[in-house]
N, C-alpha and C positions, 0 to 999 in steps of 0.2 A: 827602378828599371824603366818605368814609363817615361820619366823625365829624360833619361838617356836617349830613348827612341825619339821623343819629341825634339830634343836638341839636335839629334842627327838629321831629322827631317828639315829643320830650319836651316842648319848648316848647308845641306845639299841644295837648298833653294836659293842661297845667296849667290849673286852672279859676279861681283867684282871684288877686289881684295885690298889687303893692306899687309904690311910687314914691317919689321924693324930693320930690314936689310935690303939694299938695292940688288943684292946678288940673287934674290928669289925671282926676279923678273915677273912679278905678279901684279904689277901696276900699283904697288904700294908706295908709301912716301919715299921720296928720294930715288925711285927706281927709273925715272924717266919714262915710265909706262903711261898708259892712257887712263889710269884708274881715277884721276881727279881727286877731289877732297875725300877724306876718309871719315866715315860715320860709324860710330860704335853704339851698340844697344844691348840690353840684356836678352838672353834667349831661353831662360828657364823661369819657371813659376816663382822660384825663390829669389830670382834676380841675381844669382851668383855667377853663372856662366855668361859669357858675352861674346859677341861676334862683330866684326868690322867689315865694311864694304864701301864702295863708292855710291851705292844706292841707299835710299831711305833717308831718315833723319838721324841726327846725332843726339842721343839722350844720355850718353855717358862721356865724362871727360877723360876716363882712363879705362883701358881694357888690357890687362896684363895678368901674368901668373900671380903677382902679388895682390892685385885688386880682386880677384875671384877667390883667393885662398881662404879668406876669413880666418878661422883658427885651424884650417886644414892645409892642404898643399894645392898649388896651382901650376899650370903650364899652358902654353899656347902652341897652336899648330898653324902654319902659314903655307899656302900654296894653292894651286888650282884656282886662283882668283878670289880667295877669301882668307880670313884669319879668325880663329876662334880660340878662346881661352876657357879652360875647364877647371873646376874645383874637384879634387879627388881626396879620398880618405879610405882607411880601413876601419870599418865600424864593427864592433863586437857586441852581440846580443846573447850573452851567456844563458839567459833564462829560457831561450828556445834552441840553444845549441847551434847558433848561426853566426857567421862572420863573413863580411863582404868588403872587398876592395873595389873602388870605382867611384862613380858619382854618389856622394853620401846620401843615403835615403832618410836619415834623420839627424837631429842635432842633440839628442838626449842620451844616446848610448856612448860608451867609452870608445875612444880612438886607440888603435893599436898599430904597431909597426908592421905586423903581418898576421895573417890568419893561418893557423896550423891545421893540418888534417886531424879531425877528431877521431877517437877510437870508435870503430864501427861505422864511420861516415866517410865522406869523400870531399874533395875540392874540385871545382869545375871552372875552366877559363873560357871566356867568349871573347875572341880577338876581333870579331866582326863589328863591335861597337867602339866608339871613341869618346871618352876613354873606354878602354876595355872593361869588362866586368869579370870578377873572379870571386867565387864564394865557396865557403866550406860549411857543411851541414852534417850533424851527427845522426840524422835519420834517413838520409838519401844514400842509395847504394849504386846509382849509375847517373852519369851526366846526361842531360837532355841532348837531343840531336843537334849537331853543330858546335857543341862545346867539347873541349878536351879535358880529360882528367889529369890533374896535376897534384903534386905532393903538398903544396902550400900556395898561398896568395900573398903578394906584397904590392906596394905602390909601384915598384919597377915593372911589375907585370901588366899594370893597367895604364900607366902614363905613357901612351903611345899615340902616334899620328898615323894617318894613312900613308901609303907608299909614295904618293906624289906630294907630300908635305914635309916640312922641316920644323923642328922645335925652335921657337923664338921666345924671347923674354916678354915681349909686349906686342900689341897690335897697333898701337898709335903712339 
């Protein structure tokens, strides 16, 4: 969860953008905008998520849904002057009755297609983050403020962009 918040803070601080399409009018490659050269770099501790802009240095040769996915899933959001790619997965931790879809919090627990509402527990969705976060827990009976109670969680619930962005295959 902390990684997601840190990623969101970095993404919000990027000032110019990139995209795989000139239709986005965000100064990305081929857009005819004023974005200039595109520079891509990792934005997470694990080095899986990445972001591109016309500012900074280029430490990555590729920033795409495929490059961030590893053994999970990846997608990219472009718009508002920047482009960011996110790694996502649904991770099940049966030993503690917890399953979460979003930015993967570990690489040791099994990946699942979706998290189902456990008996006696609930599932909660936070769409304020990108990727969104959705978790199910067998010991929690109400969602924290700002989260919506849902019947289950899946990759489709969390692989979203902000309203001013579009999903693209790659950032450079």
